[in-house]
N, C-alpha and C positions, 0 to 999 in steps of 0.2 A: 715632722719626723725628727728624731734626735739622733745625732751621730754618737754612738755609744762606745766607740773604740777609736783609737788613733790611727795614724796614717794607713796601716796595712789592712785594716778590717773595718767595714761599715756594716752595722746591723740595722735593718729598717723594715717597716711594713711596706710592701709594694701595693699601693692602693689601686683597685680596679677602676676607680674614677680618675686614673692617671691622666696626665696631659701630654698629648703626642708632641714629639719634637719636630722641629723644622728639618726635615730630611729631604734635601733637594736632589732629585735624580735628573741628570741632564739627558735629553733625547740623544739617541745614538746616530740618527740620520737627519739630514736636512740641508739647509742652504746657508752659506755665509753671506751676510749682507754687507755692502760697502758702508764704512763709517759715515761718509758724507750723506748717503741716502738716509741713513737712520737719523742723523741730526735734523733732517728736514721733517721728520715725522712729528706729529703732535704727541704730547704727553699721554693723552688718552690712547692713541694708537700703540705707543710703545708699551703701555701698561697691559693692553690686551695681548700683545705679542709675548710679553713676559709670562702672562697667565697661561697661554697655550704652550709655550716652550718649557715652562717649569710648573706643571700642574700641582706639584706637591709643595710649592712655596707658599708660606702662610699669607693670608690676606694682609695682615699688618705690615709684614716685611715688604710685600710687593707694593702696597699703596704708599709706603713711606719713602720709597726710593726716589731720588732726584732724577731729573732727565739725564744728566751726565752719567749717573751710575747705571741707568737702564741702557743707554747707548753703549757704554763700556761692556756690560754683560752680554748684550746681544751681538756685539761686534766680535766677541771671542768664543761664543758658544754656538753649536749647530742649532738651527731653528727648524721646527716642523710643526705644522698645525695638526689638529685632531684628524686621525685617520691616516696620517703619514703623507698627506698631500700638501705640498707647499703652495700657499695661495696668496702670500703677501706681495703687494705691488711695491717695488723698491725704487721706481723712477723718482727723480728729484721733484718734490712738490706733490707727489701722488697722495691721494686720500685712501685710507683703508678702512674696512668695516663700516663705511658710511658715516664716520664720525667727523665732527667739526674740527677745524684747525686749532692748534694749540693756544691756550691762554698764556699769559706771561708766566715765566718760571717763578717759583716761590723763593723769596729772599726774606730773611728775618733780621730784625734790628738788634736782637740780643746776641750775645757771643755764641759762636759755633764750635769753639774748641771742645772736643769730647772730654768727659770726666769718667773714666772707666769704673771708678769706685761706686758710682751711682747705679750702674748696671749690675755690679757684683752684689749690691744690697737688694736690688729689685730687678731680677732678670726679666727681659722683655721690654724694659723702659725705652722710650724713644727720646731723642733730643727734641727741643722745641721745633727746630726746623723740620725734622722727620715727621713730627706729629702734625704740623700744619700742612705739610705735603700730603700726608695720609688722609687728613680730613678733607682737603680740597679735592683730591682725586676721587674719594668715595662719594662725596656729595655731588660733584659734577656729574658723575656717572648716574646718580640717582635723580638728575634733572634740576639740581640747584643752580642758581645763577648768583655769582659773587655780588653783583650790583644790587640785587633785591633781597639779600639775606641779612637778617639781623641776628647777631650773636648775643646770647644772654650768658653771663659768667656767674658761677657761684663758687668763688675761690676765697680763701681767707683774706681778711683785710691787711695782713702782714705785707709790707712793701716788697718783700722778696718775690711776691707772686705777680707783680705787675708786668714783668717782661713777657710772660705768656700772653697776657691780654694785648700787649703792644704788638706781638707777633701775629696774633689773630686779626688785629685791626689792620695790619698791613695787607690783608687779603679781603677782609669783610667790613672794613671801616670800624667805627667806634662800637663798643659793646655796652649793653645794658648790664648793670651790676646788681645781682640778687644776693650776693654772699655776705656773710658775717664771720664771726669768730669760728676758727677751725674749718671754714668752708661751708658750713651749713647754710642752706638757702632761706635765711630768716625773713626775706621779703615775702616768702610764701606764695599762696595762690593769688593774692592781691597784686604783688609785684609782677608775677607772670602775666596776669591779665593786662596790667598797664603796658608791659613790654609788647604784648600781642597787638595792642592798638598802635604801636609805632612801626610795625613791619611794613616795608614799602609795598605798594599795591602789587598784588600778584605774587608776592614773595613768601618766603618761608623763614623758619628760625632754627638756629642751632644753639642748644644749651650745653655748656661745658661745666662740669662740677667735679668736686672732689676735695679731700683733705690734702695737706702738704706735710712734707717731712724733710729735714735737712740731712745731708751727708757731708761731713767736713773733710778737710784735706787729708786727714789720717784715716778716713773711712768710717769714723764713728757715726752712728745713726741717731737722729734726734737732736742734732746740734749743727750749726754751720757758722763759719766766719762771716761777719757782716761788714759792710763798707765803713771804713774809718774807725773800726773798733779793734783794739788789740786782742781782746778775748772774744771767743765765740759765745753763743747763747742758745737757749732752747729753741727748737724749730720743729714743730709748732708749739709755742709757749702755752696757748690755750689748751691744746690737746694734752700736753704733758701735765698741766695743772689738773685737768679733768681725770687723767689716768690715776693721779695721786688720790683724788677724791674718791673714785670708785673702788680703789684698793682699800681705802680706810673703811668704807661702808661694808665691803665684803668681809673684812677681818673683824668687824664689830666694834672697831675703835670709835667710830662716830655713827650717828643715825643718818638716814637719808634726809637731805635738806628739802624744805619746801621751796617751791619756786617763788622768788621774792616779788612783792608788789612794786618795788622800786625798779624802774627801768635801767638804772645805772649798772646793775649786776645781772640783769635778766638773761642776756645771751649766754654768759658763761655758766649760769645755773642750768640752762637748757642743754648746753653741751655735755655737762656732767650727767644730767638726767638721762639723755639719750644714749650715753655710753654705758650706763649701768648694766643693761642686759648682757654686756660683753665682759663684765668684770672677771668672771672665772676664766674665760678664754684668755684674757690678758695675763692673768696670774699664772696660768699653765704654760704660757708661751716660752719657747727657748730664749727669745730675745723680745722683751716687751716693747721696746721702742720700735723695733722693726715691724711687729705685729700691730701696733697701735693704729697706723693709718688704714690698715685693712679693716679693722673693726669700725673705725669712723666711716669708712666708705660704705660698709653695709648699712649703718644707721642712716646715712645720707641717701642711699639708693632708695630706701623705703619712703623717705620723705619726698624725694623727687618724683617717684612714681605717683604718689597721692596728689602732688601739685599738678602734674600733667593731666591726670584723669579728671581733676576738678576743673581745670582752666583751659583745656585743649580747644574748647569751642570758640575761644576768643581769637584763634588763628583763622582768619576769615576763609581763605581759599588756598592755603599753603600746607606745608608739612612741618613736622616737628622732629628734628634730629636731636638725640640726647646722648652725649658722650660723657661717661663717668670713669674716674680712675684716681690715681694718686700722683700728685705733683711733687717732684723731687728737686729741692733747692741745693745748689752747689756753691763752692767758693767763688769769689769775684773773678771775672774774666773767663769763666767756664760756662758752657751751655747748661741750662736747667733741663730737666727731663720730665716725662710724663708716662706713667704706666697705664695704658688703656685697659679697663676691666669690663666695660660694656659700651656698646655703640649701637643704638637702635633708632628706627625711623617709625614715626606714628603719623596717622592722618588726624584731621581736626575733630574726629570722633573718639580719639584715644585708642584706636585699633592699631595693633602692631603690624606694620607693613613689611619691615625687614629687620633682621638681627644680623648686622654686619659681622659680628664676631662669633656667630653661632658655631663655627668649626674651629675656633681658635683655642689656644691653651689657657682657658680661663680658670681661675681658681674655683673650686667647688666647695662652698662654705660649709656644707653639711659634714664634710670630712673633718674639717677643723673643729667643728662642734663636738664630733664623736671622739676624735683623736687629737686633743689639744697639742699644739707644737708640731703637727704634721707639716711637711713642706711639699710644694709642688715638685714635679720631677726637675724642672729647670732650677728651682731654688736649691734642691738637694745637690745636683751636679755642680752648681756654682759654689756652694759652701764646701763640698768635698774637694773640688779642684783648688780652691783658694787655700784650704788647710794643707793640702799635699804640697802645693808649690812653695808655701812658707817653710816646709820641711825638706825642701830640696828635690822633690819629684819633678820630672820633666814629662810632659804629656806624650812626646814622641818616643820616649823610652819606657813608658808605663804600659803594662798589659793588665787589663781588667779581667778578673774571674768572677762570674756571677753564679749564685746558687739560689735561683728563684723558681717557683713552680712552673711546670711545663704549660700551664694554661696560657693561651694566646694573649690574654689581657695584660700579661706582664712583659711582653716584648717592648712596648714603648719605653719603659725605663732603660732597658738595655740599649735601645737605639739612641736614647738621650746621652748615655755615657759614651756610646760609639762616636758621637759628634765631637767629643772632646778627646777621646783616647783611642780612636780608630775602632777596631772590632773587639769582641769579648770571647773569652773561653767559658763554656757553659758546663758547670758542675752539678746543676740542680735537677731534681726530679719532683715527684708528687709532693705537694705542700711545701716545696722549697728546700727539702732536706738535701744536703750535699752527698747524694748517694754515690757520686764518683769517688769519694773518699780520698785516702792518702795517695792512691795510685794516680787518680785524676789530677790532684794538686801537683804531684811530681812531674807529670807530663806537661802541665801548664808551665811549671817553673823552667822547664827546658826550652820554652818558647819565648821567654822574656828577652827583649832586645838587649844586646851587649851593653853592660854597664847600667842596666835599668832596674826597675822595681815592679812590684805588683800591688794591685788594689783588689781586695775581695769584697764583694757586696752580697750579702745573704739575708734571708728572712722569709717568713710566711706572707701571705697576702689575704686581704679581706675586702669584700665589696661593700659599698655604701650606695644604695640606689637613689633615684631622684626624689623619693619621699623621705629619705633619711634612714630607711631601714638598713640594718647592718647584717652582713652575711649573704646578701644577694645583690645583683646588679643587672641592669638592662644590657643586653648583648646585641652586637651588630646584626641587623636583619631578622631579629626575633621579636615577636609581639609581646612576649612575656619574659621577664627576667628569670634568672636561675641562681642556684647556690654558687657562692664565691667566697671562700674556696670550698 
């Protein structure tokens, strides 16, 4: 989506394939637990307690919380289990839910200092520490054992990507490396098969893959300051070069190149070739550098799926967890980040056992194919708030007025804005027309906090269903989709 007007007015399509915000509603009744008793709990136990006490908290947010953060949250919020009956044992050393005692807390070797500009560019991104915590908590719950898990990484050969591998090694020991330029798993099915033969007896594997992108100290995307160099540089250099190549092919400036016989340039040639189907999407993007890793991820996801289906049988008696996303590199002394876009669990027949992010705010790529430049709800709110703050707006003194269609599928966008700006004044009617008119706007203006400003968000909406059909969308609880709008 493109912001077509400056601070006071945002015009946008509200996509029915919108991404629900993390709207955490605390239970109103329950029991306060002593901090000391909570500290004695295992990380698994605390995670289950968070899940029951905050059912609307997203999977990623819950699984990426450190033990200290969970204890802090549970110490200050009322707790209640499903059905309103408090069932948790709180005695020192007690075990709950029949779960094992805690494993060692997650500590990472790489820097932990947050870099907010990374999250502004890629909302939902986790620090390396949060990511490793999320992975460990998720796989532990799925029956993985740290000691017999082998990690296979497919990350770009750029040295800025090694810290994540080091952080994963802190939990799972050394990793098998399948990645080449831009993060593509050029080791392919052969490398996956070789890795499978190295899995400890009775163990499983975790594959982590994805492209990377730099965000420098000024917030510029596609570049980053590097150790010992006065000037920053492209990040990812291979991806940037490939984007230039596909743009030239698209414009007709050059012909599509043949894959060379000489291995010296083969990987880069393949990166460009696999990015070609996304050339128009990149050309239409509001920010090509920001969109580039999403396009590369889509290309890599297809390749990884084919590798897993081809070589899954080599995992003798374990499971295959596959985490894909975008790695975000930051200036020296700050934590790197990772934006999870998929996290799935397969058996050794290639059958999907679990989609851990099934209910998360995942991008829906068919929307971007149909409406190039479209943003997820989180990306839109992030870009709007960043623009407004640079123009003097303060969230606590801003009142949002929306004019979106009355269709319930549009409420998630309003909720997403509510997280940043509290609640919203609703001016919209059928098809998003502001039927409240001048009177409604005048009433809203009288509600703006003293010394504050307003943001009006308006526009029609359209559905894009799971097959990519426009004008229809699957709706909650209905076997068949329907018109939208």
